[in-house]
N, C-alpha and C positions, 0 to 999 in steps of 0.2 A: 147386220152388227146394230141396229138401230132398236130391232124386237128383242135385243138380250137386253139391251139395255135397259128399256122398259119393263122387262120382267125383272130385272134386278130391284130397280126403282121399287115396283111395284108390289110386285107376285113374294120376292124373299126377305121374309122379317130380318134383318138387321138392329140388332140392339145399340150400335150406334147412329148418332144420326145422321143423315147422308142427305145429299144435296145435288140434285139434277141439273147439267150443265144445258142452258136453252137453245146455244148456238153449238154445239156438236154435241149430235144425239149418240154419237158412241163413247161420250166422257162422261162419268159421275163422279163426285166427292164423295167421300169417308170424313167424317171429322173422328180422331184419335185422339190418344190422351195430347200426344204432340200436338196438336193439330191437323187441318183438314189437308189432306189426301188426295188427289186426282189419278183416277185409275182411264185405263183403255180398255174396251173390249175389245179390240181391235187384235188378234194374236196370240186371246188370251188359254185360250186350249190349247194351243201348239206350245204355248212358252211353260205351260204349267203339268203338259203328258209326260209322264214318268214311264220307262222300259220295265216292266213285270221282268223277274229272273226268272232264269229256264229251271232255278227249284221249286218255285212258285207254278210253274205251269206244268211240270211234270207232276207234282204234287195232285193238281187240278184234273188230271188227265185222267189220274186215276181214283179220282172220287167218286165216290157210289151216290152222290146226287146229281140229277138229269141236268138241273138248271146253272149248276157250276161247272159243268161240262160244257154246258151249251154258253155258259159266259166267254168262258178262256177260249172255247174252238173262236168264236168271235175274235177275240184278242191275239189268238194265233195265225189267223188268216189276216188281218189286218196288219200284222206285223211282217207275214211272209209276201207281202204285194210284190209286181212285178219292178219295180222303184227300187224296192230293198232288196231284195235278190238279185237286179243286179248290183246294187253297189257290194253287197257282202263278197260276190264272185269278183269283184275286180279286185275288192282290198284282202281276199282271204281271211287269214285267222284274228290278222290287225282288225282289218276293218268291222268284223263280227265281235269283236271285244267289244271296239269303242261306239258299235250302235247299241250293244247291250247294256250299256252306261248308265247307270240310276242316277237319279237328282241326288240324292245322299252323296255317292261316289262324287259326281262334280264337284258339292260343298265340300267334302274331305280333300279330293286334290286342291280346290281353287286354296283352303284355309292352309295346305300344308304349303303352300307358294306364298301367301305370306306368311307365314311363320321362318318361311328360310330368309324371306328380305326383309324381313326385323329382326332374325339373328345377326344379318350381315350389319347393318346398321345400331346406331344409337337413337331408337326413334326419343320425342319428347310429344306427347299430346297437349293439344291448348284449347279448352274447348272455347269455341265462337259462338257471337248472340248479333243476330240483328238491328242496327240501333235503331232503324227508319224503315218502311217500305219503299220509300222514293229513294234509297241509297243516296241521301244525300249528306258531305258531312257538315258537322257539328251541329248533327240533329237529332235529338237523343226522345226516342218517345216511350215512357215510362211504362204502359202496361205492357206492351209491345216484349219489352226485355224482361218485366217481369214472367210475362206468360211463356218465354223460351225457357229462361231458368227454372220453371215449372216442371215444362214438358220434356229438359232433359235431365229430368232427377236428382237437380244438386241440391235442394231442400231435403232429400229425403236422403241422399246419401249423407250428408253433415247429421241428420235426425237417426240416420243410422249408427253413423260415425261416434255421433256423445251417447247413442245408449251402449256403445262399446266402451273402449278403451281408446282414446285417443290419442293417448302420449305414449312414444312407446322411446326406451332408449337403451342399449345394451346396458351392461351391467359395469363394464371396468368404467365407461364413459359417466354414468350414473355415481358410481362410488370416487371416482376423481373427483366431480365434482359436490358433491355432496357430503362426502366424506368427515369433513368438519365438524355437522350435528353431532355426533357420537363421539365422546372423548376418548381417544387411543385406538382410533379406526387405522386413521390415516397413519400411525405407527408401526402396528401390528400388519397392515398394506403392505408397507415397505420391507419391514423385517419377515413378509409371507407366511403369517403366522394363521391367516385366515385368505380366505377365497373371494374374489369380487362378490358374489354371489352372499355369502354370510355377512359382508360389508354392508350391503343394500338392505337387506333383511332387520341388520339392528339400528341401520341409518332410519329407514321409513317406523322401526317401533320406539324410537328415541322420539321421532316427531309426532307422532300419535299419542305418543303417552306426556307428551307436553302440551297437544292441542291444536298443535298445525293443521295438521288435515285429518279426516276421518278415517278409522279402519276399513269402510267400503269403498272406499274409493283407489285402492292400489293393490296391485297382486307384486307379488314376485316371481318369473317363468321361469324357463329354466337357461335364457340366454340374454331376457331382457327382460326392464322392467315397466310395470303397465300405472295411468294410471287415468283416471274417467275423462278428466279435459285440462283446457289449459289453466281452470281456474285453480285447480290441485296442484299444478306446475308452478303458478302464481304465487300460492301461501307457501309453499317448500322454497321460492327463493325470497320470500320477506323472512320466513325462520332463519335461512341461509343469512340473510342481511344483518338481520340482529342478532344473528350469532358471531359474523362478522367483526359488527360493531363491539359487541361484546369484548371482544379478543383485539381488537385494537385499540381499545380503552384498556385493556390488563396490559397490551405491551406497553402502552406510553407511560402508565402507572409504574411499569418496573423499569422504565427505561429511568423516568425522574427519578427513583427512587436510586436507581444508582449512580445519576448524575450530583445527588444531592449529599450520597452518602462518600461518592468519589470527591465532593467538595470538602461536606466534613472531616473525612479522614486527610482528607490535604493540608486543611485547619489545624488538625487534631496533629499532625506528622509536624507540620511545621511547630508548631506550640512544644510539640516532644522532642524535634531535633534542635531546639532554641536553648529549652529548660537541660538538653543533656548539653548543648557547647556552653552553656554558661555552669553547669557542673564541672564538667572536663575544665572549664577554664578555674574555676576554683581552686579544684582539687592539681592539677599544673599549679599555681598560686601558690595554694600551700604546699605541696613537693618542695616549690623553690624555696620557698621561704624557710620551711625545714629543714633544704639542704644550706642554704645559706647560713643558717642558725647552727646549726652542726657542722660546717665549714668557721663556724666564727666561735663558735666552745672551742673545737679541736683545735685553734691558733690562737682562744685564749689559753687555752691548756699546754699548751704547747709553748707556748710563750711563758707561761709562768713558771713550766717545770725547768726553762731556760733561764729565766728570772731567780728561780731558787737555787742552780748552782752558781750563779753569777754571786748571787748574795752568802749562800757558802763558804763559794772564796773569799768574798770580800771580810767574812765574818774570822773566817782562821786568820786571813792577812792583818786583820783588826790584833787579832789577838796578839800576833807578832810583836805589832806596835811599830810595825816599822813602812817608813810612810811610801817609800819607792812600791813596794808589793802593795798597797793601799792603794795607792795611784794608781798601778797597773790595774790592778781589780776594780776599780770605779772607770778605768777607759774601756772595758768588756762588755761595758751594758750599753756603751754608743752613745746616741745624742739624748743629754739628759731631758730634753724637754718633754719626751713621752711617756717616762716614768710614772706610775703611779703606785699608791697602794704601799706597801710591805718595802718594794725595791726604793722607791724614793724616800722612802726613810730612814734605811739601812745606808743609800748614799749617803742623805742628807745627815748621819750619825758619822759618818766616816769622814767626811767631809769636815765635820765638826771635830773630831779626831784628830785628822791632819792637824789643823789648825791649833790643838791644845798640843799634839807632838812639838811642835814646830815651836809653839811659845815656850815651852819647857826647854827645847835644846837651845833657843834663844835666852833664856834664861839661864839656862846650864853654861853656856860659853859666856856670859855677861856676868856672871858670878866666877869664873874662872879667871876672866879677864882682870875684874876686882880684884880677884885674891893674887894675878900675878902680879897685879901692881902694886899690890899692898908687899907682897913678897920683895920682889927689886926695891921698893922704896928702903922697906928694912935690911934689904943690903944692904944699900946705899947709907945708910944711917950708921950701921956698924963698921961699914967700911971707914966711915966719917972716926967715929970711936970706938975702937977697938976694947977699951979700956971697960965700958960699960958692957959690952958684949959680952964681954968676960965674968962681969961682978953679976949678971943676969943668969 
């Protein structure tokens, strides 16, 4: 075994760096991309020996090259040793099938078993690194961790990822989040007049037109939206925040306008209400005054008409010059304190006329009494001197 190690170390030309183990001659180390890997030559041939398929053996037997026949004759002889034959006889067809199983078949069967196990679980892959060689807690060796990250291909994966489209999201999620960037898209989506794909296309075109992102950094697929890296997503978020801020300012302006208009309209309505109340009050007062005036004029007219009737009756009584009739006509006027105008003048004339009539009546009665007295005296005188009466 040591001879095999020596040959591998000194004779075989290996492009990768190798190192011989001085303690154990059967061990050697090959420095791979991920670091040094130690190999043991013990059992290497048995582990890496592969079974030749029956088809290849049959084809080799029928070959026209004597060297190939000779090589595969040795293969057939080694495969049909007494030990292998006994195993085949004991195992029957199943053992023969198992003995003829190749390394590729073993790898395929192992891979199938692994896939069955993975499908039966929910695997979560965690990439672990060794912080130090001493396996000590709270000790961090920077170069060792950096080498492990390099050897694990993490930086290469990141570079490949960045070279492609690192940000990927379904159409519906992208359209729901960034639909506000294009005016009218959200409304059209609610009305189902456009699809999520069309909405994403319009949103990205609007962002490109506004200069938020470049055209080369995005693509719209059949089911997802692709962006180059997180910076482009950050630019979209900044553009979205700017749009939201603009919309918020617009909403605030509309709300303030609504509040001011409501206040102004309330004040204007209050002024109009007060003005209307004043006008209504003035109209009511005017109507009330007009009604009062109408009623007063009507009362005056009715009273004047009644007074005219009474005046007419009084004048008729005054023409008869009968005191009783005149006094009855004056009593129909009622209390004399509220008489005004023509009625007062006519009543005053009637009273004056009554006084005159009474004075005339008294004068006539006085004259009659005087005449009666003279007649009586004359009669008395004649009775005393009848001769004188006869002479006269």
